[in-house]
C-alpha positions as CSV (number, residue, x, y, z in Angstrom):
1,M,-19.1,18.3,40.0
2,P,-22.8,18.0,38.8
3,G,-21.9,16.2,35.7
4,Q,-19.3,15.8,32.9
5,L,-18.6,18.8,30.6
6,I,-19.3,18.6,26.9
7,Q,-16.5,17.4,24.6
8,G,-15.5,20.9,23.6
9,H,-14.9,21.9,27.3
10,V,-13.0,18.8,28.4
11,K,-9.8,20.7,28.9
12,Y,-11.4,23.0,31.4
13,E,-12.9,20.1,33.5
14,D,-10.3,20.6,36.2
15,K,-10.3,24.3,35.9
16,C,-13.6,25.6,37.2
17,E,-12.3,29.1,37.4
18,S,-12.2,29.2,33.6
19,C,-16.0,29.4,33.5
20,H,-17.1,30.3,37.0
21,K,-16.3,33.4,39.1
22,R,-16.8,33.1,42.8
23,F,-19.6,35.2,44.3
24,D,-20.1,36.9,40.9
25,K,-22.7,35.2,38.6
26,A,-22.8,38.2,36.3
27,G,-19.1,37.9,35.8
28,Q,-19.6,34.4,34.4
29,D,-20.8,35.9,31.0
30,K,-17.5,37.8,30.6
31,L,-15.6,34.6,31.1
32,C,-17.7,33.0,28.3
33,M,-17.0,35.9,26.0
34,D,-13.3,36.0,26.8
35,C,-13.2,32.5,25.2
36,H,-15.9,33.1,22.5
37,K,-14.5,36.3,21.3
38,D,-16.6,36.4,18.1
39,I,-19.8,36.3,20.2
40,G,-18.4,38.9,22.6
41,R,-17.7,41.1,19.6
42,D,-21.2,40.7,18.3
43,V,-22.7,41.6,21.7
44,K,-20.5,44.7,21.9
45,E,-21.3,45.8,18.4
46,K,-25.0,44.8,18.7
47,K,-25.0,42.8,15.6
48,G,-25.9,39.2,14.8
49,L,-28.4,37.1,16.8
50,H,-26.5,37.6,20.1
51,G,-25.9,41.3,19.7
52,R,-29.4,42.2,18.4
53,Q,-31.7,40.0,20.5
54,L,-29.9,38.1,23.2
55,S,-27.5,40.8,24.7
56,T,-29.6,41.1,27.8
57,K,-29.7,37.4,28.6
58,A,-27.1,35.4,30.5
59,C,-25.2,32.8,28.5
60,K,-26.3,30.0,30.7
61,E,-30.0,30.6,30.0
62,C,-29.4,29.0,26.6
63,H,-26.1,27.2,26.9
64,T,-25.8,24.8,29.8
65,D,-23.1,22.4,30.6
66,H,-22.3,19.5,32.9
67,K,-24.7,17.2,31.0
68,G,-22.2,14.8,29.5
69,R,-19.8,14.7,26.7
70,A,-22.4,14.2,23.9
71,A,-24.8,16.9,25.2
72,K,-25.8,19.6,22.8
73,V,-25.5,23.1,24.4
74,V,-26.2,24.9,21.1
75,I,-29.9,24.2,20.3
76,L,-31.2,25.9,17.2
77,D,-34.5,24.8,15.5
78,E,-34.2,25.6,11.8
79,K,-38.0,25.4,11.4
80,T,-38.9,27.9,14.1
81,F,-35.9,30.2,14.0
82,K,-36.9,33.8,13.2
83,H,-34.3,34.9,10.7
84,K,-35.3,38.5,11.0
85,E,-33.6,38.5,14.5
86,A,-30.3,38.0,12.7
87,D,-28.5,40.5,10.5
88,F,-30.0,39.1,7.3
89,Q,-33.8,39.1,7.0
90,L,-35.2,36.6,4.6
91,K,-37.4,38.2,1.9
92,G,-38.7,37.3,-1.6
93,K,-37.2,34.1,-2.9
94,H,-35.1,33.7,0.2
95,A,-38.2,33.2,2.3
96,E,-39.6,30.3,0.1
97,E,-39.4,26.7,1.3
98,T,-37.3,25.8,-1.7
99,V,-34.3,27.7,-0.2
100,K,-32.7,25.5,2.5
101,C,-30.5,26.6,5.3
102,V,-27.5,24.6,3.9
103,D,-27.7,26.7,0.7
104,C,-26.2,29.7,2.5
105,H,-24.8,28.1,5.7
106,Q,-22.0,25.8,4.7
107,P,-21.3,22.5,6.6
108,K,-19.0,22.8,9.6
109,A,-19.1,26.6,9.4
110,K,-20.6,28.8,12.0
111,W,-24.1,30.1,11.4
112,R,-22.8,33.7,12.0
113,D,-20.2,33.3,9.2
114,A,-22.8,33.0,6.4
115,P,-22.2,35.7,3.6
116,N,-24.4,38.8,3.4
117,L,-23.6,40.0,-0.1
118,C,-25.5,38.8,-3.2
119,V,-22.3,38.1,-5.1
120,D,-21.0,35.8,-2.3
121,C,-23.8,33.3,-3.1
122,H,-24.6,34.2,-6.7
123,K,-21.1,34.5,-8.1
124,K,-21.6,31.6,-10.5
125,E,-24.8,33.1,-11.9
126,D,-23.0,36.5,-12.3
127,T,-20.0,34.8,-14.0
128,K,-22.3,32.9,-16.4
129,A,-24.6,35.9,-17.2
130,H,-22.2,38.9,-17.0
131,G,-18.7,37.4,-16.8
132,G,-18.1,39.6,-13.8
133,K,-18.0,42.7,-15.9
134,L,-20.8,44.6,-14.1
135,G,-19.2,44.7,-10.6
136,T,-20.4,43.1,-7.4
137,D,-23.4,45.3,-6.5
138,C,-26.1,42.8,-7.9
139,A,-28.9,44.8,-6.2
140,K,-28.5,47.6,-8.8
141,C,-30.5,45.5,-11.2
142,H,-31.7,42.4,-9.4
143,T,-34.1,41.9,-6.5
144,D,-34.7,39.0,-4.1
145,K,-38.1,38.4,-5.7
146,D,-36.6,36.7,-8.8
147,W,-32.9,36.6,-9.8
148,K,-33.8,36.3,-13.5
149,V,-36.1,39.4,-13.6
150,P,-33.8,42.4,-13.4
151,D,-35.1,45.6,-11.9
152,F,-33.4,47.8,-14.5
153,D,-35.0,50.8,-16.1
154,H,-34.1,50.7,-19.8
155,S,-35.9,54.0,-20.5
156,K,-33.0,55.8,-19.0
157,T,-30.7,54.6,-21.8
158,K,-30.5,55.8,-25.4
159,F,-32.8,52.9,-26.5
160,V,-36.3,52.9,-25.0
161,L,-37.9,49.5,-25.2
162,H,-41.2,49.2,-27.0
163,G,-43.4,46.3,-28.3
164,K,-41.6,43.0,-28.5
165,H,-38.4,44.6,-27.2
166,V,-40.0,44.8,-23.7
167,S,-40.3,41.0,-23.3
168,A,-37.0,40.2,-25.1
169,K,-34.2,38.6,-23.1
170,C,-31.3,40.9,-22.3
171,S,-28.9,38.4,-23.9
172,S,-30.7,38.7,-27.2
173,C,-29.2,42.1,-27.8
174,H,-26.4,42.2,-25.3
175,L,-24.3,39.4,-26.6
176,N,-21.5,37.9,-24.5
177,S,-22.7,40.0,-21.5
178,N,-21.6,43.2,-23.3
179,Y,-23.9,46.0,-22.1
180,K,-21.9,48.8,-23.8
181,E,-21.8,49.9,-27.4
182,T,-24.8,47.8,-28.2
183,P,-26.2,48.6,-31.7
184,I,-29.5,50.4,-31.8
185,K,-30.4,50.1,-35.5
186,C,-32.9,47.4,-36.6
187,F,-30.7,45.9,-39.3
188,E,-27.7,45.5,-37.0
189,C,-29.6,43.2,-34.7
190,H,-32.0,41.6,-37.2
191,K,-29.5,41.0,-40.0
192,K,-30.1,37.2,-39.8
193,D,-33.9,37.7,-39.9
194,D,-33.5,39.9,-43.0
195,D,-31.2,37.4,-44.7
196,K,-33.7,34.6,-44.0
197,A,-36.8,36.5,-45.0
198,H,-35.7,39.0,-47.7
199,N,-32.1,38.2,-48.5
200,R,-31.5,42.0,-48.5
201,V,-33.8,42.5,-51.4
202,F,-35.6,45.4,-49.6
203,G,-32.5,47.2,-48.3
204,T,-31.5,47.8,-44.7
205,K,-34.2,50.2,-43.5
206,C,-36.4,47.6,-41.7
207,E,-38.5,50.2,-40.1
208,T,-40.0,51.1,-43.5
209,C,-42.2,48.0,-43.3
210,H,-41.8,46.6,-39.8
211,G,-42.6,47.9,-36.3
212,D,-41.4,46.8,-32.9
213,D,-44.7,45.2,-32.0
214,G,-43.7,42.1,-33.9
215,W,-41.5,41.2,-36.8
216,K,-44.5,39.7,-38.7
217,V,-47.1,41.9,-37.1
218,G,-48.4,45.3,-38.5
219,I,-46.6,45.6,-41.7
220,K,-46.6,49.3,-42.6
221,F,-46.0,49.0,-46.3
222,N,-49.2,49.3,-48.4
223,H,-48.7,47.6,-51.8
224,D,-51.9,49.0,-53.3
225,R,-51.1,52.5,-52.3
226,D,-47.3,52.6,-52.8
227,T,-47.1,50.7,-56.2
228,K,-49.0,50.4,-59.5
229,F,-50.0,46.8,-58.9
230,A,-52.9,46.4,-56.5
231,L,-52.8,43.0,-54.7
232,K,-56.0,41.0,-55.0
233,E,-57.2,37.7,-53.6
234,K,-54.4,35.2,-53.4
235,H,-51.8,37.8,-54.2
236,R,-52.5,39.3,-50.8
237,D,-51.5,36.0,-49.2
238,A,-48.3,35.6,-51.2
239,K,-45.0,36.3,-49.6
240,C,-43.1,39.3,-50.9
241,S,-40.1,37.2,-51.8
242,T,-42.3,35.1,-54.1
243,C,-42.3,37.9,-56.7
244,H,-39.4,40.1,-55.5
245,K,-36.4,37.9,-55.8
246,V,-33.6,40.3,-56.9
247,A,-32.9,43.7,-55.4
248,G,-33.9,46.6,-57.6
249,E,-35.6,44.4,-60.2
250,K,-38.7,46.0,-62.0
251,L,-41.5,43.4,-62.3
252,L,-44.0,43.2,-65.1
253,S,-47.7,43.2,-64.2
254,T,-48.8,40.3,-66.6
255,C,-49.7,36.9,-65.2
256,V,-47.4,34.9,-67.4
257,S,-44.4,36.9,-66.3
258,C,-44.7,35.3,-62.8
259,H,-46.6,32.1,-63.5
260,K,-44.9,30.8,-66.6
261,K,-43.5,27.8,-64.8
262,E,-46.9,27.0,-63.5
263,D,-48.5,27.0,-67.0
264,I,-49.3,23.2,-67.2
265,H,-50.4,23.8,-70.8
266,K,-46.9,24.7,-71.8
267,G,-48.0,27.8,-73.8
268,S,-50.5,25.8,-75.9
269,L,-53.4,28.0,-74.7
270,G,-51.6,31.4,-75.2
271,D,-50.4,33.9,-72.6
272,K,-53.8,35.4,-71.6
273,C,-54.1,33.4,-68.3
274,G,-56.9,35.7,-67.1
275,D,-59.3,34.2,-69.6
276,C,-59.6,31.0,-67.5
277,H,-57.8,31.8,-64.2
278,N,-58.2,34.4,-61.6
279,A,-56.4,35.7,-58.5
280,I,-58.6,33.6,-56.2
281,N,-57.0,30.3,-57.2
282,W,-54.6,29.8,-60.1
283,K,-55.5,26.1,-60.5
284,S,-59.3,26.5,-60.4
285,P,-60.7,27.7,-63.8
286,K,-63.3,30.4,-63.6
287,D,-66.3,28.7,-65.2
288,F,-65.4,24.9,-64.9
289,D,-68.0,22.8,-63.0
290,H,-66.6,19.3,-62.3
291,A,-70.0,17.9,-61.3
292,K,-71.7,19.0,-64.5
293,D,-68.9,18.7,-67.0
294,T,-67.6,15.2,-65.9
295,R,-68.8,11.8,-64.8
296,Y,-67.1,12.3,-61.4
297,P,-68.7,14.8,-59.0
298,L,-66.3,16.1,-56.5
299,L,-67.4,15.4,-52.9
300,G,-65.8,16.0,-49.5
301,K,-62.1,16.6,-49.6
302,H,-62.1,16.2,-53.4
303,K,-63.7,19.6,-53.7
304,V,-60.6,21.3,-52.3
305,A,-58.1,19.0,-53.9
306,R,-55.7,20.5,-56.4
307,C,-56.4,19.6,-60.1
308,D,-52.9,18.2,-60.6
309,A,-53.3,15.9,-57.6
310,C,-55.4,13.7,-59.9
311,H,-54.5,15.1,-63.3
312,T,-50.8,14.4,-63.1
313,T,-50.1,14.4,-66.8
314,G,-50.2,18.1,-67.3
315,H,-52.9,19.4,-69.7
316,D,-54.4,15.9,-70.3
317,Y,-57.7,16.0,-68.4
318,K,-59.3,12.8,-69.8
319,K,-59.3,9.1,-69.3
320,L,-58.7,9.1,-65.5
321,P,-59.7,6.1,-63.3
322,M,-62.5,6.8,-60.8
323,D,-61.9,4.1,-58.2
324,C,-60.3,5.1,-54.9
325,Y,-57.4,2.7,-55.0
326,S,-56.0,4.0,-58.3
327,C,-55.4,7.4,-56.8
328,H,-54.7,6.4,-53.2
329,K,-52.5,3.4,-53.8
330,G,-49.5,5.2,-52.3
331,E,-51.4,5.9,-49.0
332,D,-52.6,2.3,-48.9
333,Q,-49.2,0.8,-49.4
334,K,-47.7,3.1,-46.8
335,I,-50.4,2.5,-44.1
336,H,-52.0,-0.9,-44.9
337,K,-49.4,-2.4,-47.3
338,G,-52.2,-3.9,-49.4
339,N,-53.5,-6.0,-46.5
340,Y,-57.0,-4.6,-46.5
341,G,-57.8,-5.0,-50.2
342,R,-58.8,-2.4,-52.8
343,N,-62.3,-1.5,-51.6
344,C,-61.1,1.6,-49.8
345,E,-64.7,2.9,-49.5
346,N,-65.5,0.1,-47.0
347,C,-63.7,2.1,-44.4
348,H,-63.0,5.6,-45.8
349,K,-65.1,8.4,-47.2
350,E,-64.4,11.5,-49.2
351,T,-64.9,13.8,-46.2
352,D,-61.6,12.8,-44.6
353,W,-59.2,10.0,-45.5
354,K,-58.3,9.5,-41.8
355,Q,-62.0,9.4,-40.7
356,I,-62.8,5.7,-40.4
357,V,-66.4,4.6,-41.0
358,F,-65.9,0.9,-40.4
359,N,-67.8,-0.2,-37.3
360,H,-66.0,-3.1,-35.7
361,D,-68.8,-3.8,-33.2
362,V,-71.4,-4.3,-35.9
363,A,-69.3,-5.8,-38.7
364,T,-67.5,-8.4,-36.6
365,K,-68.2,-10.7,-33.7
366,Y,-65.7,-9.0,-31.5
367,K,-66.7,-5.7,-29.8
368,L,-64.0,-3.2,-29.2
369,L,-64.2,-1.9,-25.6
370,F,-62.2,0.8,-23.8
371,K,-58.5,0.6,-24.7
372,H,-59.2,-1.7,-27.6
373,R,-60.9,1.3,-29.4
374,E,-57.6,3.2,-29.3
375,V,-55.5,0.4,-30.7
376,K,-54.4,0.7,-34.3
377,C,-55.9,-2.0,-36.7
378,D,-52.5,-3.5,-37.6
379,K,-51.7,-4.2,-33.9
380,C,-54.1,-7.2,-34.2
381,H,-54.4,-7.6,-37.9
382,A,-50.8,-8.1,-38.8
383,G,-51.4,-9.9,-42.1
384,K,-54.2,-10.0,-44.7
385,V,-57.5,-9.0,-43.2
386,Y,-59.8,-11.1,-45.4
387,G,-59.8,-14.8,-44.5
388,Q,-57.9,-14.2,-41.3
389,N,-59.3,-15.8,-38.1
390,L,-57.9,-14.1,-35.1
391,S,-58.2,-15.5,-31.6
392,Q,-60.3,-13.6,-29.1
393,N,-58.4,-14.7,-26.0
394,C,-56.4,-12.1,-24.1
395,Y,-53.4,-14.3,-23.7
396,D,-52.9,-14.9,-27.4
397,C,-52.3,-11.2,-28.0
398,H,-50.6,-10.2,-24.8
399,K,-48.3,-13.1,-24.0
400,K,-45.4,-11.6,-25.8
401,T,-45.7,-8.2,-24.2
402,D,-47.5,-7.8,-20.9
403,D,-47.3,-11.4,-19.6
404,A,-43.8,-12.0,-20.8
405,T,-42.6,-8.9,-19.0
406,G,-45.0,-9.3,-16.1
407,H,-45.7,-12.8,-14.9
408,K,-43.9,-14.9,-17.4
409,G,-46.8,-17.4,-17.5
410,S,-46.6,-18.1,-13.8
411,L,-50.3,-17.0,-13.3
412,G,-51.8,-19.0,-16.2
413,K,-53.6,-17.8,-19.3
414,K,-56.8,-16.3,-18.0
415,C,-55.7,-12.7,-18.0
416,E,-59.3,-11.5,-17.5
417,S,-59.3,-12.9,-14.0
418,C,-57.4,-9.8,-12.9
419,H,-57.3,-7.4,-15.9
420,N,-59.8,-5.8,-18.2
421,E,-60.0,-3.6,-21.3
422,K,-59.8,-0.3,-19.4
423,G,-56.1,-0.8,-19.1
424,W,-53.7,-3.6,-18.5
425,K,-52.6,-1.9,-15.2
426,V,-56.0,-0.3,-14.4
427,D,-58.6,-1.7,-12.0
428,A,-56.8,-5.0,-11.4
429,K,-59.2,-7.2,-9.5
430,F,-56.6,-9.1,-7.5
431,D,-57.4,-9.3,-3.8
432,H,-54.1,-9.4,-1.9
433,N,-55.9,-10.3,1.4
434,Q,-56.5,-13.7,-0.1
435,S,-52.7,-14.3,-0.3
436,R,-50.3,-15.3,2.4
437,F,-49.6,-11.7,3.1
438,P,-52.7,-9.5,3.7
439,L,-52.0,-5.8,3.1
440,L,-52.5,-3.6,6.2
441,G,-51.8,0.0,7.0
442,M,-49.3,1.7,4.6
443,H,-49.0,-1.5,2.7
444,T,-52.4,-0.8,1.1
445,K,-51.0,2.3,-0.6
446,T,-47.6,0.8,-1.6
447,D,-47.0,0.2,-5.3
448,C,-46.8,-3.5,-6.3
449,K,-43.3,-3.0,-7.8
450,K,-41.9,-2.0,-4.4
451,C,-42.2,-5.5,-3.1
452,H,-42.7,-7.6,-6.2
453,I,-39.3,-6.9,-7.8
454,S,-39.1,-10.1,-9.9
455,A,-41.4,-11.0,-12.7
456,K,-43.0,-13.7,-10.6
457,Y,-45.2,-12.4,-7.7
458,S,-44.6,-15.6,-5.7
459,D,-40.9,-14.7,-5.2
460,A,-41.7,-11.7,-2.9
461,K,-40.5,-12.1,0.6
462,S,-42.8,-11.5,3.6
463,D,-40.4,-10.5,6.3
464,C,-40.1,-6.8,7.1
465,Y,-36.3,-6.6,6.9
466,A,-36.2,-8.0,3.3
467,C,-38.0,-4.8,2.1
468,H,-37.1,-2.3,4.7
469,K,-33.3,-2.9,4.9
470,K,-32.7,0.6,3.6
471,D,-35.0,2.0,6.3
472,D,-33.2,0.3,9.1
473,K,-31.3,3.3,10.6
474,H,-30.3,1.1,13.6
475,E,-27.7,-0.7,11.4
476,L,-28.9,-4.1,12.6
477,K,-28.2,-3.2,16.3
478,F,-31.8,-4.3,17.0
479,G,-31.7,-7.4,14.8
480,T,-33.9,-8.2,11.8
481,K,-37.3,-8.6,13.5
482,C,-38.6,-5.1,12.7
483,D,-42.1,-5.8,13.7
484,S,-41.0,-6.1,17.3
485,C,-41.2,-2.3,17.4
486,H,-42.7,-1.1,14.1
487,N,-46.1,-1.7,12.5
488,A,-47.7,-1.4,9.1
489,R,-49.5,1.9,10.1
490,D,-46.4,4.0,9.9
491,W,-42.7,3.1,10.0
492,K,-42.1,6.0,12.4
493,S,-44.9,4.9,14.8
494,W,-43.4,2.3,17.1
495,D,-44.3,1.0,20.6
496,F,-41.8,-1.2,22.3
497,D,-42.2,-1.9,26.0
498,H,-38.8,-3.0,27.3
499,D,-40.2,-4.0,30.7
500,K,-42.8,-6.4,29.3
501,R,-41.1,-7.6,26.1
502,T,-37.7,-8.4,27.6
503,Q,-36.3,-10.1,30.7
504,Y,-34.4,-6.9,31.7
505,K,-36.6,-4.2,33.3
506,L,-35.5,-0.6,32.9
507,D,-35.6,1.3,36.1
508,G,-33.8,4.3,37.7
509,A,-31.3,6.0,35.3
510,H,-31.7,3.2,32.8
511,K,-35.0,4.8,31.7
512,K,-33.0,7.8,30.3
513,V,-30.3,5.8,28.6
514,A,-30.3,5.8,24.8
515,C,-30.9,2.4,23.2
516,Y,-27.6,2.4,21.4
517,D,-25.7,2.8,24.6
518,C,-26.4,-0.9,25.4
519,H,-27.2,-2.3,21.9
520,R,-24.0,-1.4,20.2
521,K,-23.2,-4.3,17.9
522,P,-25.2,-5.3,14.8
523,V,-27.0,-8.7,15.1
524,T,-28.1,-10.6,11.9
525,S,-30.6,-12.8,13.7
526,E,-34.0,-12.0,15.2
527,K,-32.8,-12.7,18.8
528,L,-30.6,-10.1,20.6
529,N,-27.9,-11.4,22.9
530,T,-27.3,-8.2,24.8
531,P,-25.6,-8.8,28.2
532,T,-27.5,-7.8,31.3
533,S,-24.8,-7.7,33.9
534,C,-23.8,-4.2,35.2
535,A,-20.1,-4.8,34.5
536,A,-20.8,-5.5,30.9
537,C,-21.7,-1.8,30.4
538,H,-20.1,-0.1,33.4
539,N,-16.7,-1.7,33.4
540,S,-15.1,1.6,32.5
541,D,-16.9,3.3,35.4
542,D,-15.5,0.9,37.9
543,I,-13.3,3.1,40.0
544,H,-12.4,0.1,42.2
545,E,-10.6,-1.5,39.3
546,G,-12.2,-4.9,39.9
547,G,-11.4,-4.9,43.6
548,F,-15.0,-5.5,44.7
549,G,-15.9,-7.9,41.9
550,K,-18.3,-7.5,39.1
551,Q,-21.6,-7.5,41.0
552,C,-21.9,-3.7,41.0
553,E,-25.6,-4.0,42.1
554,R,-24.5,-5.1,45.5
555,C,-23.5,-1.6,46.4
556,H,-24.9,0.7,43.7
557,T,-28.4,1.5,42.6
558,T,-29.9,2.1,39.2
559,N,-30.9,5.6,40.1
560,S,-27.3,6.9,40.0
561,F,-24.0,5.2,39.9
562,K,-22.9,7.4,42.8
563,E,-25.9,6.4,44.9
564,I,-24.7,3.7,47.4
565,R,-27.1,1.1,48.9
566,P,-27.5,1.1,52.7
567,K,-25.3,-1.4,54.5
568,T,-26.7,-4.9,54.3
569,G,-24.1,-6.6,56.5
570,I,-22.4,-8.3,53.6
């Protein structure tokens, strides 16, 4: 026999006739298919990979045996396999790299047994979306380009989609996956929108004012044309519900009928509001000029401020303070809490309260650079600003945050030796090559935290195994001295010469033997104590049962265990 059969054919090892037919090589394929009936059926019906593409090839061209128990006789490269040669061609989303073979081909199942119907794979999506109420023919609505974009023509229904309805989700109208008896009147679907916007004040015929281009877009109703009250200036910006609060109510067209509550004069100036006010701005009198008629010209944001923002006592427009702090005390207490004094104008201007005019570089001895310019004032000035002498050393500000969580004082107080104002973690000047562990190869790209797990950098270990324990796929069978084979350029790039690096030269068949066949037990030290005698590995192959001793090499060669040395006279 040329070699051992694979594990699956062990029971036929003494029955050659199960796979071989004397003087008839073509008949061998029939014997294969007599056992592998599913493959034989595919070939006969011309379906699947074997039936569509491989029916003219002999089985042994792809599946060979007699190569040992662990040999793989079914070799399929997932990366190069052409799926179109099978019964299911990959198209659309199925052809993208995000879809993995294991998504359809279940573990321990045959490749040929993968489902072909949409619902076989997408049953969960169907149950979640439709509750299984629309049958199993998913392709009626969906395509393989995008499962969430149905290919359904709504124009063939009683409700043609226009405007916003085109981009609306199906579930917005078809609640609980119910696609039958869906209401087609606006109010039936938009009842909540009406309750929120109009509270049914304008009835249930939404289409009188609204179109399907957008609930708030293109209002059809023309107040100037359809009523006796033309909307001017601010009235055009007012919401309908501001005036129309009760269904069927007839409104008066006088100002005071709507604005009685806003009359800060409490009726003392009569009901002819139009004498002073207009529709442009209710709270800005027609002919009043604050710059000319008062001692306080309105500048910047003060020009657009509401009158009652400063005049809080109703119709009393006299005896108001003119300093910033008197009006903006609330903002100061909320933001600065009185720590920056009452001279608000030192930092702020009327143009914008949040626009700071204070120049730290000019007004102080400490210039703000890079990240310091983005820091809020109270990050450094925690107490009263005036009379406060802050330290300019990095460590005094950052010892409780960055250093406490980073180095814990182990590297001293001169933070600027490595860090700068651009960012605590940006452009660090530390040269690792000056340490006991120069960075080479892939180590130059590795994040510091990968090796420096603790807060102190000096605690990092320098041996390979300490960091690459998870990468050791050998399970310690080659010991802990990783650098014997691997290097810093690439963990997968290794160059171990067994003949030069060990006392055991690999020759003959030993060159083809897998490493794990000899190195079987894990070793926790750097030195491997693997036995070098023949009997240590080939004890089970000794057909002499120890009758000729354990020095197998006296008779056998390393080329093949069945190759016997010439007689030496021993």
